[in-house]
C-alpha positions in Angstrom: -5.3 -61.0 -38.8 -5.5 -57.9 -41.6 -8.5 -57.0 -40.5 -7.6 -56.3 -37.3 -4.4 -54.8 -38.0 -6.7 -52.4 -40.2 -9.6 -51.9 -37.5 -6.3 -50.9 -35.2 -4.8 -48.2 -38.1 -8.7 -47.3 -38.4 -8.8 -46.6 -34.6 -5.5 -44.9 -34.3 -6.5 -42.5 -37.0 -9.8 -41.8 -35.1 -8.1 -41.3 -32.0 -5.4 -38.8 -34.1 -7.9 -37.2 -35.5 -10.2 -36.4 -32.1 -6.4 -35.1 -29.9 -6.1 -32.5 -33.1 -9.7 -31.6 -33.1 -9.3 -30.9 -29.0 -6.6 -28.9 -29.4 -7.8 -26.7 -32.4 -11.2 -26.5 -29.9 -8.6 -25.2 -26.9 -6.7 -23.0 -29.6 -10.4 -21.2 -30.8 -11.5 -20.9 -27.2 -8.5 -18.6 -26.0 -8.5 -16.5 -29.3 -12.6 -15.8 -30.2 -12.5 -15.7 -26.1 -9.5 -14.3 -24.6 -10.5 -11.7 -21.5 -7.7 -9.9 -21.9 -7.5 -6.5 -23.9 -3.6 -6.6 -23.5 -1.8 -8.6 -21.2 1.6 -7.1 -21.6 0.4 -4.0 -19.2 -0.1 -6.3 -16.4 4.2 -8.0 -16.9 7.1 -6.7 -15.7 8.9 -5.5 -18.8 5.9 -3.0 -19.1 6.5 0.6 -18.8 3.2 3.0 -18.4 3.2 6.3 -18.8 2.5 7.1 -15.3 4.2 5.4 -12.1 1.8 6.7 -9.2 3.4 6.9 -5.9 6.6 7.7 -7.1 6.2 11.5 -8.1 9.3 12.6 -5.4 11.7 9.6 -6.6 11.2 9.9 -10.3 12.0 14.1 -9.4 14.9 12.9 -7.4 16.4 10.4 -10.4 15.8 12.8 -13.2 17.8 15.9 -11.3 20.7 14.2 -10.8 20.8 12.2 -14.2 20.0 16.0 -15.9 23.3 16.8 -16.3 24.1 14.5 -19.2 21.7 16.5 -21.7 24.9 19.4 -21.0 27.3 16.7 -21.9 28.9 16.2 -17.9 28.7 13.5 -16.2 26.1 13.2 -13.8 26.8 11.8 -10.3 27.0 8.0 -10.0 23.5 6.8 -8.1 22.4 4.3 -6.0 18.8 3.1 -5.9 17.7 -0.1 -2.9 14.6 -1.0 -1.8 12.4 -4.3 -1.3 11.4 -6.5 -4.5 8.6 -4.7 -6.3 8.9 -0.9 -5.0 8.7 0.3 -8.5 13.2 0.6 -8.6 13.5 -0.4 -12.8 10.0 1.0 -13.7 11.2 4.5 -12.5 14.7 4.4 -13.8 13.1 3.1 -17.2 11.0 5.5 -17.3 13.4 8.3 -16.9 15.4 6.2 -19.6 12.9 6.6 -21.9 11.8 10.4 -21.2 16.1 11.3 -21.3 16.7 9.4 -24.9 13.8 11.8 -26.2 14.9 14.6 -24.8 18.8 14.4 -25.8 17.2 13.0 -29.8 15.6 16.5 -29.4 19.1 18.6 -28.1 20.9 16.3 -30.3 23.4 15.5 -27.6 24.7 12.1 -27.5 23.7 9.7 -24.6 24.1 5.5 -24.1 22.2 3.8 -21.5 23.2 0.4 -21.4 21.0 -1.6 -19.0 22.4 -5.0 -17.7 20.1 -7.4 -15.1 23.2 -8.8 -12.9 20.4 -11.8 -12.0 20.7 -13.5 -15.3 22.9 -16.2 -16.0 25.3 -15.7 -17.8 25.5 -12.4 -18.0 27.1 -11.1 -14.9 28.8 -14.5 -13.7 32.1 -13.0 -14.6 33.6 -9.7 -15.0 34.4 -10.8 -18.6 30.8 -11.6 -18.9 29.7 -8.5 -18.2 32.5 -6.8 -20.2 31.1 -9.1 -23.2 27.2 -8.0 -22.8 28.2 -4.4 -22.1 30.6 -4.3 -26.2 26.9 -6.5 -27.1 25.2 -3.1 -26.0 27.3 -0.8 -28.3 27.3 -3.1 -31.7 30.3 -5.2 -31.2 30.6 -8.7 -31.1 33.7 -10.6 -28.7 33.8 -13.7 -28.2 32.5 -15.3 -25.2 35.9 -16.2 -23.8 39.2 -16.2 -24.4 40.4 -13.3 -24.3 42.1 -10.7 -21.3 40.3 -9.2 -19.3 42.6 -6.2 -20.1 41.8 -6.4 -23.9 38.1 -5.9 -23.3 38.2 -3.1 -21.0 40.9 -1.2 -24.0 37.9 -2.2 -26.3 35.3 -0.7 -24.7 36.5 2.4 -23.8 37.7 2.6 -27.8 34.3 1.6 -28.2 32.6 5.0 -26.0 35.6 7.2 -26.1 35.2 8.0 -30.0 32.9 11.3 -29.6 32.4 13.6 -26.8 29.2 11.8 -25.1 27.8 10.1 -22.0 27.7 6.7 -21.1 25.0 5.7 -18.3 25.5 2.2 -17.3 22.7 0.2 -15.3 23.5 -2.1 -13.4 20.1 -3.9 -12.2 20.3 -6.2 -9.1 24.3 -5.3 -8.9 24.5 -7.1 -5.5 23.7 -10.5 -7.6 26.6 -9.5 -9.5 29.3 -8.9 -6.1 27.3 -11.9 -4.2 28.9 -14.0 -7.7 32.4 -12.4 -8.6 33.1 -9.6 -5.4 33.3 -6.2 -6.0 36.6 -5.4 -7.5 34.5 -4.9 -10.8 32.9 -2.1 -9.8 35.7 -0.7 -8.6 37.5 -0.8 -12.2 33.8 0.9 -13.8 34.8 3.3 -11.4 37.5 4.5 -12.2 36.9 3.9 -16.1 36.8 7.9 -16.5 40.8 8.6 -15.6 41.2 7.1 -18.9 38.3 8.5 -20.9 39.3 11.9 -23.0 36.0 12.6 -24.8 33.6 10.1 -23.0 32.3 10.0 -19.2 30.8 7.4 -17.7 28.0 7.1 -15.1 26.6 3.7 -13.2 23.4 3.4 -11.5 22.7 0.4 -8.6 20.0 -0.7 -8.0 19.8 -3.5 -5.6 16.7 -5.1 -3.7 19.3 -5.6 -0.3 19.0 -2.4 1.9 22.4 -3.0 3.1 24.5 -3.9 0.2 26.7 -0.6 0.7 28.2 -1.3 3.7 29.2 -4.9 2.1 31.7 -3.1 -0.7 35.4 -1.9 -0.1 35.2 1.4 1.2 36.5 2.9 -1.9 34.5 1.3 -4.0 31.0 2.2 -1.6 32.5 6.2 -1.6 32.7 6.1 -5.8 29.4 4.2 -6.2 27.3 5.4 -3.4 27.4 9.4 -4.9 24.3 10.1 -4.5 21.6 7.2 -3.2 17.5 7.3 -3.2 15.9 4.3 -1.1 12.3 3.4 -2.0 9.5 2.5 -0.1 7.0 0.2 0.1 3.6 0.7 -1.0 0.6 0.5 1.1 -2.4 -1.5 0.3 -4.3 1.3 -0.7 -1.5 2.3 -2.9 -1.6 -1.0 -4.5 -5.1 -0.8 -5.4 -4.9 2.2 -7.3 -1.9 0.7 -9.0 -3.9 -2.2 -10.2 -6.9 -0.6 -10.9 -4.5 1.9 -13.7 -3.5 -1.0 -15.1 -6.4 -3.5 -15.2 -9.0 -1.1 -16.7 -6.8 -1.1 -20.0 -5.5 -4.7 -19.3 -8.9 -6.2 -19.3 -12.6 -6.7 -21.5 -14.8 -4.9 -19.6 -16.4 -6.5 -16.4 -14.1 -9.0 -16.5 -13.5 -8.3 -12.7 -15.4 -9.6 -9.4 -16.4 -7.1 -6.5 -13.1 -7.3 -3.8 -10.6 -9.0 -6.7 -8.2 -6.0 -7.3 -8.5 -5.2 -2.8 -7.3 -9.3 -2.1 -4.7 -8.5 -4.7 -3.1 -5.7 -3.1 -3.8 -7.1 0.3 -1.7 -10.4 -0.3 0.8 -8.0 -1.7 0.9 -5.7 1.0 1.2 -8.7 3.4 4.3 -9.5 1.5 6.7 -5.5 2.3 4.1 -3.8 -0.8 5.2 -5.6 -3.5 3.8 -3.8 -7.0 4.8 -6.7 -9.1 3.6 -9.5 -6.6 0.4 -7.8 -6.6 0.2 -7.2 -10.6 1.7 -10.9 -11.5 -1.3 -12.4 -9.3 -3.9 -10.5 -11.4 -2.6 -11.4 -14.5 -1.9 -15.4 -13.3 -5.3 -15.3 -11.7 -6.8 -14.5 -15.7 -4.1 -16.7 -17.1 -6.3 -19.6 -14.9 -9.7 -18.5 -15.7 -9.4 -19.3 -19.2 -7.8 -22.0 -18.8 -10.7 -22.7 -17.3 -12.7 -21.4 -20.0 -14.8 -18.8 -17.8 -15.2 -15.4 -18.2 -14.9 -13.7 -15.2 -12.2 -13.5 -12.5 -13.7 -14.8 -9.0 -11.1 -14.1 -5.1 -11.3 -18.1 -5.1 -9.1 -17.5 -8.7 -6.5 -15.4 -7.1 -6.1 -17.9 -4.2 -5.2 -20.2 -6.8 -2.6 -17.1 -8.4 -1.3 -17.0 -4.6 -0.4 -20.8 -4.7 0.6 -20.8 -8.1 3.0 -17.8 -8.1 4.3 -19.3 -4.5 5.7 -22.6 -6.3 7.1 -21.3 -9.7 9.0 -18.4 -7.2 10.8 -21.2 -5.0 12.2 -23.0 -8.2 13.2 -19.8 -9.7 15.0 -18.8 -6.7 17.2 -22.7 -7.0 17.3 -22.1 -11.1 19.4 -18.8 -10.4 21.5 -19.2 -7.2 25.3 -19.1 -8.0 26.8 -22.4 -8.0 27.9 -22.2 -4.3 25.0 -21.5 -3.0 23.4 -23.9 -5.0 26.2 -26.6 -3.3 24.8 -25.4 -0.1 21.6 -26.1 -0.6 21.7 -29.5 -2.3 24.3 -30.5 0.8 21.1 -29.5 2.7 18.5 -31.3 0.9 20.4 -34.6 0.7 21.3 -34.5 4.4 17.5 -34.4 5.4 17.1 -36.7 3.2 19.0 -39.2 5.0 18.0 -38.3 8.3 13.9 -38.1 7.3 13.3 -39.1 11.0 15.2 -36.2 12.6 14.0 -33.7 10.7 16.6 -31.2 11.6 20.5 -31.1 11.0 23.6 -28.8 12.2 25.8 -26.5 10.4 28.7 -28.8 11.0 27.3 -31.5 8.8 26.2 -29.3 6.1 29.6 -28.0 5.5 31.4 -31.3 5.5 29.1 -33.1 2.9 29.3 -29.3 1.0 32.7 -30.3 1.0 32.1 -33.6 -0.9 29.8 -31.7 -3.6 32.7 -29.3 -4.5 35.2 -32.3 -4.9 32.9 -33.8 -6.9 32.3 -31.2 -8.4 35.7 -30.2 -8.9 34.7 -26.8 -7.2 36.9 -24.8 -4.9 35.5 -24.7 -1.6 33.9 -21.9 0.5 34.9 -21.4 4.2 32.9 -22.8 6.9 32.5 -18.9 8.0 30.8 -17.7 4.3 29.1 -21.4 3.9 27.3 -20.4 7.8 26.4 -16.9 5.6 24.6 -18.8 2.7 22.7 -21.1 5.3 21.8 -17.2 7.4 20.6 -16.3 3.7 18.9 -19.2 3.1 17.1 -18.8 6.5 15.9 -15.4 5.3 14.9 -16.4 2.0 12.2 -18.6 3.7 14.0 -22.0 2.2 14.9 -23.4 6.0 14.7 -22.5 9.5 17.6 -21.6 11.2 17.8 -21.4 15.1 20.5 -21.0 17.3 21.6 -23.5 20.5 24.3 -23.9 22.8 26.3 -27.3 23.2 27.6 -25.4 25.8 31.6 -25.5 26.4 31.4 -27.5 22.7 30.0 -23.2 21.5 26.8 -22.7 19.6 25.3 -24.0 16.4 22.4 -24.1 14.0 19.8 -26.3 14.1 18.3 -26.3 11.1 15.0 -27.5 9.4 14.0 -27.3 6.1 11.6 -25.6 4.7 10.5 -26.4 1.5 7.3 -27.4 0.0 7.5 -31.9 0.5 5.7 -31.9 -2.8 9.2 -29.9 -4.6 11.7 -31.3 -3.0 12.4 -34.0 -5.4 12.0 -32.0 -8.5 14.4 -29.1 -6.9 16.7 -32.2 -6.1 17.0 -32.8 -9.4 16.9 -28.9 -10.5 20.5 -29.5 -8.6 22.2 -32.2 -10.3 21.2 -31.2 -13.5 22.2 -27.6 -12.5 25.9 -28.9 -11.5 26.3 -32.0 -13.5 26.2 -33.9 -11.3 
């Protein structure tokens, strides 16, 4: 018995050593044989020294915010364009250049940046103010204070001396979806209460029709200046990729045609430069994991497949609560009606209200839920077709358009997020 136990212990020790050796070999191969020179260059938060094909937009943004260097309030600016057209990149680039010039001229500038798509940052007006005050160096409780008191703290912080505050609200449409546009009106009216400082807002959105959805008084304040960022074409994307790849990878890593294929995929999806860069970076990561030394065309296809899966999961995780409840209602109904493979708007709304009761959430009107369903249709999550029911009016026939192998994972994500 003791002999057998000793043999088992020895086998367990050998297995443990083998596992450790295997992990060490994986780590060693990544350290010694990396194909990357500087992977950061291919990531979305990297700001390059030059931004090809955005010279006109850079000049426009710079001209609009230049008065801040004379301690004059610049006009509020609204920047819009589809995903990956360089909006945030250009604003961050100008922000860096502006700081350098302001330092030389001894001009006091504060330029806080808020990504309104991040959870627990722009879910409420209160959280936006907490984030702003935090960026100015003061801590306030995450909950519990009256919103008016937070505004008072924010005003006091920026009004201590003569300075310009340029507030950048990236993906501003996401905050408005969650909490409405009243907070924007409050922010645009702050200058009437300031005696030393002045505040301007730069709003950035992927939604080309976002301004049309705002209250007229908010729109007139926010959209003092507007700049549209056009999409990149395939040749422009190739130039962007070549410039970045030159410093991101070691020499002779890219096979012929890789840059062109990345650019073609991204150009097909409205010229998204971010997607093109992600494709190239993820292809490189997959090559390394397979212990290869060259990015070939087939790895671009593998990277594309991986991005599509990750994109769907991220979209589900970052949706506002009402969107998640509506999507869960759609998925649950499809699971119950597999043989039909289609459901209708009314069915979704009834099940959505049940989920609201279970989560103690105030439910939206059927018209608003109908708008959410239309947004899912635009995102490619579902396929909605308007059909006539004769004298009973019209309804939408809904088919789920998510990959079957992801349904269970998305279902679990939604259930966990909603605490069901």
